[in-house]
TIKEMI-513682 format. One line per field, with one value per residue (C-alpha): residue in three letters; y, z, x. Coordinates in Angstrom, 3 decimals, padded with zeros to 6 digits. Layout:
REM TIKEMI-513682
aa	c(Ala | ...)
c2	c(Y | ...)
c3	c(Z | ...)
c1	c(X | ...)
//
This chain:
REM TIKEMI-513682
aa	c(Met | Ser | Arg | Lys | Ile | Gln | His | Asp | Arg | Leu | Arg | Gly | Glu | Leu | Ala | Tyr | Arg | Gly | Val | Thr | Ile | Thr | Asp | Ala | Leu | Asp | Met | Gln | Gly | Ile | Ser | Asp | Tyr | Phe | Glu | Pro | Ser | Asp | Ala | Val | Ile | Lys | Val | Phe | Gln | Ala | Asp | Val | Asp | Ile | Ala | Leu | Met | Pro | Val | Glu | Phe | Arg | Thr | Ala | Ala | Asp | Ala | His | Arg | Leu | Ser | Asp | Leu | Ile | Asp | Arg | Leu | Val | Ala | Ala | Val | Asn | Ser | Gly | Leu | Ile | Asp | Arg | Lys | Glu | Leu | Asp | Arg | Ser | Val | Ser | Arg | Ile | Val | Leu | Met | Lys | Leu | Arg | His | Gly | Ile | Thr | Pro | Gln | Gly | Asn | Asp | Lys | Pro | Ala | Pro | Asp | Arg | Ser | Val | Ile | Gly | Ser | Pro | Glu | His | Arg | Ala | Ile | Glu | Arg | Ser | Ile | Ala | Gln | Gln | Ala | Ile | Thr | Leu | Leu | Arg | Asn | Gln | Asp | Gly | Thr | Leu | Pro | Leu | Arg | Ala | Pro | Leu | Lys | Ala | Ile | Phe | Ile | Leu | Thr | Pro | Trp | Ala | Glu | Gln | Ala | Gln | Ala | Met | Arg | Arg | Arg | Phe | Val | Glu | Leu | Gly | Asp | Gln | Asp | Val | Thr | Ser | Ala | Ala | Leu | Ser | Thr | Thr | Ser | Trp | Ser | Ala | Gln | Lys | Ser | Ala | Ile | Asp | Ala | Ala | Gln | Ile | Val | Ile | Leu | Gly | Thr | Gln | Ser | Ser | Gly | Ile | Thr | Ser | Val | Arg | His | Asp | Asp | Pro | Pro | Gln | Glu | Asp | Glu | Leu | Ala | Asp | Thr | Val | Ile | Ser | Pro | Arg | Leu | Leu | Ala | Thr | Pro | Pro | Ala | Ser | Asp | Ala | Gln | Arg | Leu | Arg | Asp | Ala | Met | Glu | Tyr | Ala | Lys | Ala | Arg | His | Lys | Thr | Val | Ile | His | Leu | Thr | Met | Arg | Thr | Pro | Tyr | Asp | Val | Thr | Ala | Phe | Asp | Asp | Ile | Ala | Asp | Ala | Thr | Leu | Ala | Ser | Tyr | Ser | Tyr | Thr | Gly | Ser | Ala | Ser | Ala | Pro | Asn | Asp | Thr | Ala | Met | Thr | Ala | Val | Val | Asp | Val | Ile | Leu | Gly | Val | Asp | Ser | Pro | Ile | Gly | Arg | Leu | Pro | Val | Ala | Ile | Tyr | Thr | Gln | Asn | Pro | Asp | Gly | Thr | Ala | Gly | Ala | Leu | Arg | Tyr | Pro | Arg | Gly | Phe | Gly | Leu | Arg | Tyr)
c2	c(101.007 | 100.854 | 101.162 | 100.282 | 096.904 | 096.157 | 097.437 | 097.799 | 094.721 | 092.345 | 093.097 | 094.244 | 092.399 | 089.243 | 089.297 | 088.280 | 088.225 | 086.983 | 088.865 | 090.801 | 091.515 | 093.737 | 092.746 | 094.313 | 098.065 | 098.785 | 097.591 | 100.296 | 100.323 | 101.811 | 103.347 | 105.373 | 107.194 | 107.251 | 107.997 | 104.977 | 106.573 | 107.818 | 104.345 | 102.630 | 105.224 | 104.661 | 100.883 | 101.140 | 103.625 | 101.016 | 098.568 | 096.243 | 094.583 | 094.129 | 096.312 | 094.122 | 095.516 | 099.194 | 100.379 | 098.822 | 098.575 | 096.352 | 097.231 | 098.010 | 101.670 | 101.714 | 100.404 | 103.939 | 104.005 | 101.593 | 103.400 | 106.717 | 105.201 | 103.918 | 107.391 | 108.850 | 106.179 | 106.873 | 110.561 | 109.600 | 107.582 | 110.350 | 112.906 | 110.750 | 110.207 | 106.470 | 105.231 | 103.884 | 101.532 | 099.965 | 099.609 | 097.832 | 095.445 | 094.720 | 093.958 | 091.586 | 089.715 | 089.375 | 088.146 | 085.620 | 084.326 | 083.842 | 082.026 | 079.718 | 078.703 | 078.418 | 081.335 | 082.471 | 079.975 | 082.099 | 081.079 | 078.151 | 074.450 | 074.133 | 074.110 | 077.000 | 076.094 | 074.945 | 077.755 | 075.886 | 073.899 | 076.998 | 077.256 | 073.861 | 071.822 | 069.808 | 072.987 | 074.347 | 071.095 | 071.405 | 075.036 | 074.103 | 071.291 | 073.605 | 076.273 | 073.782 | 072.174 | 075.586 | 076.809 | 076.849 | 077.028 | 079.045 | 079.609 | 077.898 | 079.052 | 076.710 | 074.912 | 077.968 | 076.243 | 074.598 | 076.632 | 074.396 | 074.624 | 076.355 | 079.306 | 082.737 | 085.981 | 086.521 | 089.776 | 089.722 | 092.737 | 092.729 | 095.414 | 094.894 | 094.253 | 091.268 | 089.309 | 089.522 | 089.011 | 085.819 | 084.414 | 085.518 | 083.840 | 080.557 | 080.758 | 081.239 | 078.337 | 076.127 | 077.203 | 080.071 | 083.031 | 085.439 | 086.722 | 090.328 | 091.683 | 095.001 | 096.521 | 098.334 | 100.856 | 102.036 | 101.423 | 104.095 | 103.323 | 103.849 | 101.418 | 098.871 | 099.108 | 098.719 | 095.606 | 094.150 | 094.874 | 092.941 | 089.863 | 087.140 | 086.011 | 088.529 | 087.534 | 090.093 | 089.713 | 091.362 | 091.411 | 092.838 | 091.999 | 091.798 | 092.261 | 094.742 | 097.356 | 098.231 | 099.765 | 097.530 | 098.781 | 097.485 | 094.904 | 096.567 | 096.204 | 094.121 | 097.106 | 098.927 | 095.996 | 095.894 | 099.457 | 098.810 | 101.505 | 100.820 | 102.419 | 106.039 | 105.438 | 102.710 | 105.190 | 107.620 | 107.430 | 104.769 | 105.693 | 105.522 | 102.369 | 099.362 | 097.141 | 099.524 | 099.925 | 096.163 | 095.895 | 098.477 | 096.588 | 093.389 | 095.034 | 096.495 | 093.083 | 091.380 | 094.069 | 093.157 | 089.449 | 088.487 | 085.456 | 086.864 | 084.977 | 086.499 | 085.622 | 086.616 | 086.616 | 087.534 | 086.807 | 085.305 | 087.547 | 089.925 | 087.195 | 088.486 | 091.795 | 090.069 | 086.650 | 088.023 | 088.843 | 086.581 | 083.439 | 081.693 | 082.570 | 081.149 | 081.816 | 081.526 | 083.003 | 084.560 | 087.706 | 087.096 | 087.343 | 088.411 | 089.604 | 086.482 | 083.029 | 081.497 | 083.774 | 083.222 | 079.793 | 080.758 | 082.532 | 079.542 | 077.217 | 079.402 | 079.156 | 075.404 | 075.104 | 077.478 | 075.346 | 072.025 | 070.976 | 070.528 | 070.139 | 072.532 | 070.662 | 073.515 | 074.161 | 077.403 | 077.686 | 080.239 | 080.884 | 083.840 | 085.974 | 088.791 | 092.257 | 094.234 | 097.962 | 098.755 | 096.705 | 093.704 | 090.136 | 089.046 | 085.685 | 082.832 | 082.737 | 080.103 | 077.711 | 076.761 | 073.754 | 074.755 | 074.088 | 073.014 | 070.367 | 069.372)
c3	c(109.906 | 111.493 | 115.258 | 115.496 | 113.887 | 115.243 | 118.810 | 119.696 | 117.952 | 117.784 | 121.113 | 122.978 | 121.848 | 120.598 | 123.316 | 120.861 | 122.599 | 119.773 | 117.403 | 114.459 | 111.294 | 108.362 | 104.731 | 102.705 | 103.273 | 100.066 | 097.961 | 095.914 | 097.929 | 100.741 | 099.119 | 096.607 | 099.438 | 102.425 | 103.036 | 104.632 | 108.057 | 108.034 | 107.104 | 109.886 | 112.465 | 111.553 | 111.771 | 115.274 | 116.309 | 115.258 | 117.683 | 115.117 | 116.337 | 113.237 | 110.119 | 107.174 | 104.397 | 105.291 | 102.824 | 099.738 | 099.302 | 096.834 | 097.363 | 100.280 | 099.254 | 100.039 | 103.592 | 105.007 | 104.166 | 106.993 | 109.538 | 108.531 | 109.052 | 112.503 | 113.465 | 112.531 | 114.539 | 117.599 | 117.285 | 117.029 | 120.259 | 122.066 | 120.999 | 122.108 | 118.574 | 119.174 | 122.597 | 124.424 | 126.659 | 123.682 | 121.934 | 125.026 | 124.957 | 121.293 | 122.148 | 124.917 | 122.526 | 119.959 | 122.509 | 123.979 | 120.499 | 119.823 | 123.114 | 122.447 | 119.102 | 120.183 | 118.066 | 121.032 | 123.529 | 126.654 | 128.988 | 126.894 | 127.011 | 123.242 | 121.429 | 119.117 | 115.473 | 113.555 | 111.071 | 109.359 | 107.461 | 106.002 | 102.439 | 102.677 | 099.518 | 100.274 | 100.480 | 097.270 | 095.507 | 096.540 | 095.425 | 092.011 | 091.640 | 092.426 | 090.022 | 087.213 | 087.617 | 087.617 | 084.221 | 081.902 | 078.119 | 076.859 | 073.243 | 070.917 | 067.366 | 064.769 | 067.403 | 068.384 | 071.604 | 072.582 | 070.939 | 069.009 | 068.730 | 067.272 | 068.882 | 067.338 | 069.207 | 072.093 | 073.701 | 077.013 | 078.192 | 081.579 | 083.951 | 086.402 | 085.528 | 087.845 | 086.091 | 082.678 | 084.236 | 085.946 | 082.650 | 080.779 | 083.383 | 082.903 | 079.113 | 079.515 | 081.967 | 079.344 | 076.676 | 074.905 | 074.914 | 072.499 | 074.993 | 076.052 | 078.610 | 079.731 | 082.192 | 080.788 | 083.611 | 082.711 | 078.964 | 076.456 | 073.520 | 071.067 | 073.026 | 073.067 | 069.298 | 068.774 | 070.941 | 069.139 | 065.778 | 066.814 | 067.981 | 066.269 | 069.360 | 071.706 | 075.145 | 076.823 | 080.408 | 081.941 | 085.579 | 085.612 | 088.518 | 086.358 | 082.897 | 080.955 | 078.576 | 075.695 | 072.270 | 069.274 | 066.040 | 062.663 | 061.289 | 059.132 | 055.388 | 053.452 | 051.423 | 054.673 | 055.811 | 052.539 | 053.103 | 056.843 | 057.507 | 060.678 | 061.684 | 062.807 | 066.366 | 066.812 | 066.056 | 068.690 | 072.409 | 073.894 | 076.572 | 080.244 | 080.974 | 081.317 | 079.615 | 076.690 | 076.334 | 076.229 | 073.705 | 071.529 | 071.820 | 070.849 | 067.820 | 066.776 | 067.081 | 065.030 | 062.355 | 062.125 | 061.726 | 065.138 | 067.077 | 070.056 | 073.332 | 075.952 | 079.604 | 081.970 | 085.339 | 087.808 | 087.310 | 083.868 | 083.025 | 080.948 | 078.337 | 076.412 | 075.741 | 073.926 | 072.628 | 069.284 | 068.424 | 070.523 | 068.877 | 072.256 | 075.712 | 079.059 | 082.560 | 085.549 | 088.305 | 089.784 | 088.944 | 091.327 | 089.920 | 091.415 | 090.224 | 091.721 | 092.728 | 094.463 | 094.406 | 090.734 | 090.731 | 088.617 | 085.977 | 085.766 | 085.324 | 082.505 | 080.566 | 081.094 | 079.531 | 076.684 | 075.790 | 076.291 | 079.282 | 081.012 | 079.499 | 080.455 | 082.650 | 084.436 | 084.044 | 084.505 | 088.003 | 086.740 | 083.686 | 081.563 | 079.671 | 077.192 | 078.342 | 076.817 | 076.135 | 079.197 | 081.420 | 081.850 | 081.100 | 077.496 | 075.840 | 077.498 | 076.055 | 078.201 | 080.437 | 083.888 | 083.626 | 080.197 | 079.394 | 076.244 | 076.136 | 074.008)
c1	c(084.618 | 081.155 | 081.363 | 077.689 | 078.431 | 081.909 | 081.527 | 077.848 | 076.473 | 079.455 | 081.125 | 078.018 | 074.891 | 076.629 | 079.334 | 082.061 | 085.441 | 087.640 | 089.931 | 088.508 | 090.471 | 089.608 | 089.711 | 092.542 | 092.442 | 094.353 | 091.404 | 089.754 | 086.540 | 088.627 | 091.718 | 089.689 | 087.919 | 090.279 | 093.924 | 095.681 | 096.063 | 092.470 | 091.213 | 093.169 | 092.113 | 088.460 | 088.961 | 090.428 | 087.744 | 085.184 | 086.909 | 088.487 | 091.687 | 093.866 | 094.052 | 095.049 | 097.267 | 096.786 | 099.432 | 100.943 | 104.667 | 106.444 | 110.110 | 112.394 | 112.298 | 108.557 | 108.971 | 108.820 | 105.115 | 104.406 | 106.590 | 105.023 | 101.581 | 102.552 | 103.802 | 100.408 | 098.615 | 100.795 | 099.888 | 096.204 | 096.462 | 098.337 | 095.746 | 092.824 | 091.546 | 092.000 | 090.867 | 093.932 | 091.911 | 090.168 | 093.518 | 094.895 | 091.937 | 092.687 | 096.312 | 095.160 | 092.864 | 095.652 | 098.203 | 095.760 | 094.978 | 098.691 | 099.160 | 096.217 | 097.666 | 101.278 | 102.415 | 104.522 | 105.927 | 105.509 | 102.713 | 101.542 | 102.268 | 101.985 | 105.313 | 105.994 | 105.385 | 108.424 | 108.878 | 111.693 | 109.081 | 107.416 | 108.630 | 110.319 | 111.000 | 107.865 | 105.780 | 107.300 | 106.491 | 102.846 | 102.823 | 104.230 | 101.697 | 098.785 | 100.036 | 100.603 | 097.180 | 095.479 | 096.729 | 093.709 | 093.903 | 090.923 | 091.912 | 094.388 | 093.820 | 095.335 | 097.407 | 099.446 | 100.487 | 102.651 | 105.392 | 107.754 | 111.514 | 113.337 | 111.606 | 111.560 | 112.186 | 109.759 | 108.629 | 106.723 | 104.707 | 102.963 | 101.648 | 104.527 | 108.167 | 108.586 | 105.835 | 107.501 | 110.936 | 109.808 | 108.527 | 111.636 | 113.840 | 111.981 | 112.283 | 116.041 | 116.278 | 114.662 | 117.131 | 115.357 | 117.724 | 116.054 | 113.483 | 112.911 | 110.480 | 109.035 | 106.600 | 103.603 | 103.803 | 107.305 | 107.583 | 106.651 | 104.386 | 107.238 | 109.427 | 106.609 | 106.235 | 109.984 | 110.048 | 107.035 | 108.640 | 111.763 | 109.836 | 107.851 | 105.948 | 104.332 | 103.023 | 100.756 | 099.566 | 096.512 | 095.400 | 091.894 | 089.603 | 086.492 | 085.062 | 087.174 | 085.809 | 088.124 | 087.707 | 088.269 | 089.824 | 088.735 | 091.186 | 093.890 | 093.487 | 095.984 | 097.181 | 097.902 | 100.006 | 101.869 | 102.991 | 103.448 | 100.888 | 098.946 | 095.655 | 096.253 | 095.045 | 097.635 | 100.378 | 099.176 | 099.837 | 097.541 | 095.001 | 095.910 | 093.891 | 096.185 | 093.630 | 093.271 | 097.032 | 097.441 | 094.631 | 096.390 | 099.679 | 097.889 | 096.290 | 099.619 | 101.270 | 098.555 | 098.791 | 102.478 | 101.653 | 103.019 | 101.848 | 099.950 | 099.519 | 097.239 | 097.744 | 094.953 | 096.679 | 093.973 | 090.280 | 089.670 | 086.713 | 088.831 | 089.391 | 086.368 | 088.135 | 091.005 | 089.947 | 088.795 | 092.403 | 094.654 | 096.023 | 096.085 | 094.776 | 095.835 | 094.490 | 096.808 | 094.551 | 097.670 | 099.577 | 102.462 | 105.950 | 109.236 | 112.586 | 114.110 | 112.904 | 111.069 | 107.994 | 107.206 | 105.585 | 102.570 | 104.650 | 106.981 | 103.999 | 102.673 | 105.937 | 106.078 | 102.634 | 103.497 | 106.518 | 104.759 | 106.849 | 103.490 | 100.055 | 097.239 | 094.765 | 092.977 | 089.264 | 087.356 | 085.872 | 083.340 | 081.188 | 082.272 | 079.791 | 080.187 | 079.219 | 076.372 | 076.822 | 074.685 | 076.994 | 074.717 | 075.796 | 075.443 | 075.889 | 077.759 | 081.282 | 083.014 | 081.028 | 082.176 | 084.482 | 085.805 | 089.435 | 091.268 | 093.993 | 096.957)
//
């Protein structure tokens, strides 16, 4: 968004004539402070050529967000808020880049790329291999994994519905029918508890981008369990934080003697917020799932490892430390290169 950097220094002093592209504009460093149209206008005013991921939409019903944004940008150009000549120069740079790389066949001797190979069976095989080799087993208390047949009832809870649905679909494909799933974002606390009560195995997925701070309850006393009385806070509505809600669900499941499997789907740093209570912990480094194949490779790989179809061979690419109360790094919990096997 800095015109001094993008235009004066990069284009002027350094005489750069190539295409410039932003990082994702829906990341919190931008989206927490700017409306999407305001962010894109400032990017183009700075003389950047391409605004990456200016709005987030996950379903066809959200597609209007992009067209609405374009309408606002057209109005900004017409009003002079965005310089039309600079925008034309951006378009020229983008078109020339496409021609140089054969992205469009006009005016270039290079053949257009064969898009029929994108997503081909060969590509999907590579994708599956990468996903399978990435799955890292961080915790496996008393040999919880792999799950052995005959399996008991399974409940999967993830931040987004498609993540849990993708895992459930794979369980069903492999012959396990007694599997239910839910999205944290749309499932009430009472519904979560009911689903946990009906299951013997609970899989909870988190997708934090860093170390997660959550409150920990004291372990329930045995006499409480005998009377099926759970700690009062667990019976209240959980806090709004996704991480805290998942921690509460995990504590509730453990208080009910369920087998708890934690899946950290984004960066693995949030493992330290849950590994004191989870029976097993897996890292997938991907939180992508879809309501239908094929965009669920990571979730499929996770289930294959859980059931022992594949063995976990991934290793941590980073070292993971505990977090001190003041936010600084504490003791080393998992060294870089760590990964359990079975």
